[in-house]
N, C-alpha and C positions, 0 to 999 in steps of 0.2 A: 566494465564503466569505464570511459574516457575521462581525461583530465578536464575536458568541458563540462562534462555532465557532473563531475564531484565538485567543481567549483561553482556550479550553479546552486548545488544545496546547500551550501557552508553557512548562507544568512536565511534560510526559511526555517521557520520553525511550526507551520502547518501540519496537520494529521488529517488523514481520512480514513476511515474502514469502511470497505464495502463487503456486504453482506450478501448470503445465498444459501442454497440449499446442496450443491453438487458440485464435484469440480467440472467445470466447462459453463457452470452459470453466470460466472460474472462478465462484466462489462470490460474486456479485454483492453479495448481502445481508451477506456475514459481512464484504467489504472495506468496504462504507457501516458497518456495526457499528463496525469496528475504528478506520477512520481518521475518521469522524464524530461517531459515538457515544463513542469512548473517546481520539481525540484521538492516536492511535499511529500513527507514520510506519509506512505501509502501501504495499506494491508487490504487482504481479501480473507475472509471469515466462510469457510464453507461447512455447513453442518454435518456432512457427510463425507465420507473418503471415495463413493460412489460404486459401492460394493456391489448395487444391484442393477447396474448396467449393462449393455449388451457389450462384449467382446469380438472386435473384428480383426485382431491380430494372432489370437491362438485361443487356447482351452480353459484358461483360467478364468475361473468364476470366485464370485463372493468373496472373502477375505483375500484370496491371492489377484483377484482384479481390483481389489482396493489398494493393495500395495502396488499394482502398475498405474492404477489414476491417481494416485500419489504422486507417483514420479513424473507423471505425465504433468502435474499442473505444478510442481517443483521446476519443472524445465521452463515451463512458460512465464514463471514468477521470475526466473533469471534472465528473461527479455526484457520483461516490461519493468524490473526491478522494483517492484511491489514484494512486502514480506506476506506471509503465509500462515495463516492459523486454520486449525480444525476443531470440531466438538468430537465426543466419542459416540456421537449416535448413528446407528447403523442404516444404510440406505436398504431397506427391505424390498425392493420392486416397486412398480407402479401403485400409486394411491391416488384414489379418486376426490378426496376432499380432505379437508382439515381435521374435521372429524374422526374420519377415517384414519390420518394419521396418529393422531392423538391416542389412538387405541394401541400403538407399537410404541408410539414416543411418549414417555413422561413428560406432561406440561413444564413440572416445576425443574425436573432437572435441565432440559434443554434451556429453559429461560435462564438458571445458574450458569449453564456452558456459555452462553452469549453475554452474560454479565462479568463473567470470570475475564473475559478477553478484554471487553469495554474497559474493566477498571486495569487492567494489564497496559494495554496498549495506549489509553487516554486521549483516543481522536478528539478533536475539535469537533470534526463532521463525522455524521455517518450517512452512508448511502445504501438503502435497500434495493436491492434488483427486483423485488417484487411486492406486491401491493397490500397481499393479504387476503385475496378477494380470490373469486372463483376464475376471474378472468387470466390469474396464473396458470390455470390449468391443474400439474400436477400438485398431489396434496401436500407435499413436502415443501414445493415452492411455495404455496398460500401458508404453510407455518412459519417458514422462514420469514416472509412478510410479516407476520402477525408478532413473532417473537421480536424482531429488531424493533417495532415500534413499541413493546411493552417494554424491552430492556432499557431502551433509550431513557426512558424513566426510572425503572427499577435500579439499573446502575449507580443514580444517584441518591437512593434511599439507603441509610446507613442502617436502618431495619430489615434489610432484604438481603440475603446471602452474604452475612458480615464475614464469614470464613471467605471470602473470595476477595479481599483486599479492601483498600478505603475507597469510599465511595467516588464517583468519577461523573460529573454531568458534560455530555458532550452540547455544544451548542445549537447544533441543526442540525436536523434529520431531513433526508431528502428521497422521494422515491426515482427511481430508475426503469421502472417496468411498466409505463405506462402504454407505452407503444409496442407491442409484441407483435402485431399485424405488418410484415414487410410489404405488404400489397396496399398497404393504408399510404394513399397520395400524401397525406398530413404528418406520417410518420417521421421525425426529424433523423431516425436511424438511416432514412433513405439516403444513399448517393447521389441522387437527383436535388436534394435541395440544397442551395448554395448559401444560406446563409453562413456566414465565418463568424460571429459573434456570440459573446454571452448574451444576447439578448433574445427575445420572441415576437416574432412578427407576424403570426398567423392567429393570435386571439387562443391558444393554449397557454393555461396556465404554466409558469415554472421558467427556467432559463434553458436558451439551448448552447452547446459548447461543441466548435468544430475540431471533432477529434480527428480529422484527415488533414489537419493542419502541417506543412511541409517543415521540416526542421532541417535547416541547411547544415547543421553539424551532423545530423546523423546520416543527411541524405536520403532521408525518407519520412514517411508521416508515421504519425503514433498508430494509425489503424493498420497501416502496413505491418508495424513491429507486432501488434495486437495480432494479425493473421498468422505470423508467422508463428506464434505462441500459440494459435488454436490447433495451429500443424501438430504442435507437441501432444497433443490429446487423439493418438492414433489408434487407439483402441476402441473411439467413439466415432472415427471417421469424420473429424473435425478438420479445419483449413480451409485453404482456397487460393485462389489468385490475388496477389497483393495487388490491388488496384489502386490508382492514385486518385487525387480528388479529394475535393469537401464531404465531410460525412458528419452528420450532425446526431447527437444525443441529448435526450431531455431529462432535466433534472426539475423536478417539484418538491417546492419546500412545504411539508407538513408539521413540525413539530420545530420550536426554536425557543431560546432563551436569552435571547439577545434582540436589539431592537434595530433591526432590518428590514427592508420591503422583502417580498417575497419574490421579485425579481431581481434581486440586487447580484452581482457576482458572487460567485461560490464562495472564494476566501474573504468575502466582508463580513466585518462582525467577527472576526475570530483572531487568535493570535497568529500573525502570517509571519512577520520578519523580527528579526533579531531583536533593534529597539521596542516592539511592542513589549519585550518582557519588562519594561519598566511601568505598566500597567500593575504589575504585581507586585513589583518592588523598586519603587520611585527611588531608591537611593542609588540604583545601578544604571540612571538614566544617562548619564554622562559618559560612563563607560562602554555601554551598549551602544551608543551612538559612535563611540570612537573605533570599536571594532569593526560596526558596518561598514564605515569609514575607510576602515584599513581593508576589507574585503574587496570592496569596490575598486581600489587602487591596485590588488594584485590581479582582479580581472581586465582591468586596465593595462597592466602590465605584461602578464602572461603572454610568451610567445611559445606557440604547441612546437615550433622546431627546437626550442631550446627550455623544453620545461623547467629543467632545474634552476633555472634561473631564479625562479620566486623560490625553491625552498626556505632560505633564509626568510621570507616574508612571510610564508604559513607558520613556520616554527614560531615565531614572533605573536602572530594571531594566536595559535594557539597556545602560547604563555598568557596573552590577555585574557584568552577564554577559563585558562586555568584560575586565574587570578580572581575574577568575576565571580565565578563557582564557587571560592572559597571566602568572597564578601558576603554573598546572599544569605540569608537565613530562610527563603522561601523554599519549602521542598520541591514546589513543582517546578520552579525556576532550574533549580538543581536537577531536577529530572530531565527537561529541555536542554539543559546546557551538557549534562552527560551524554545525550543523543548527539548531540552537536560535534562533542568531542570524538565520537566514531566516524563522524563525517570528516572532522580536518584531519585526523592521523589517516584517513584514506588517501586523501586529496593529497597531502605529504609523500606518503609511499608511491603514487603514482606520479607525482612530480619527479621526486629522488630516481625513480628507475626501477624500483625494487619490486621483485617478484615473488610471491611465496609461496610454495607447493607443499599441502601435507598427503602423506598416502600413510594408510593404515594398511597391515598385514594381512588382514581380512578383508575379504569384500562385504560380508554381511558379519555386522557386529551386534551383540543382545547385553541386555544390562547385566552387570557381575562379570562379564568376559574379560581374560585378559589379554592385551595383544599389544603392540610395538607400534610406534608413529616415525614414519621418516620426514624430517621437516628439510627442505631445499629452500635456502635462499640467493637468488641472483641479483647480482647489484649492476644493473645495465646503465646507472648513471654515474656522474663525475666524482661524487663524494665517497668517501672511505668510511669505512665501520669499525671500528676496534672492539666493541663490545655488543654482542648479540647474545639474547638467552629469549626464550620460547615458555610460554605458559598455556596451560591448556583449560580451555572451557568446554567441560562437558555436560550433557542434559543430566 
């Protein structure tokens, strides 16, 4: 991540969870547009690790193929900057219907798996790649769509899966799998469709987002980033030419707990920016506004040739953030500010010119294994550091 991208994220508190059935089901361009374009905390939840797919690069199948496809998916996430979640459900091969899939996957188990991720990640918005209908094709796809819609409600019910943490109610649930036919002229994913706004001009329900938008800082579009990410799925023969130009994706709002119109912009009605946290704790209103002003001033001041010039400003902003976090009694505000603290520290590291590399003594690690870590810190900036210490955070 570059400094401009890191600074973009600092005052954004919005969060989106995208759901699907397999590695490579996700709308990679939408993930890149959200995470890299809007600075939104974004994640993809895959119901499986793709164990039942084909392998075009080797002889590995089943569990070993699942390892390969997991790493391919993680490589794609490093490009679009979304987080990645899985459930323990096994991809047993092609399934003709949701009913067929449920003969292999226990309904309550997979529902609980989705609920657990929702409660852990706490998304403001959930986007399902699939509709939960036969138009999704594969039975796994249909189940992923059905379970996402059910989990939207179940995650908020304290009587459902209490072992998976505190209830969490996302505010909006969108479908993104309505236009799977690339030959459909009304398909907003068709690159020939030139609309570039979050509106809909052809009477189809929902909103349309131009994920082909060009980012002048990155030097390419979010769709081009996504295509590079698709190329990581080598075992599945994914990827292609990184074509430029507008490319639309459509979202249809099907459930909501906020009073917004179905065609309102995607982030309408949700906690989006740091000042919005005052909706949860009004005593923080002035502090949050002051922090937002400081962050705006930092973005105006930054000189990408001399990034270290903003290090003192970022350090002061981080102190403000810690002070606000200590002041609030609202648990969710603290949760979100903890996430922001990670972003602030990353921006501070990049601006200071610090590079941190961690190398394990073994390329394959298993639970309970003893191993050594070599941590290398390279200071490429003008500031000196007299005290350094490392803490491990292992699963």
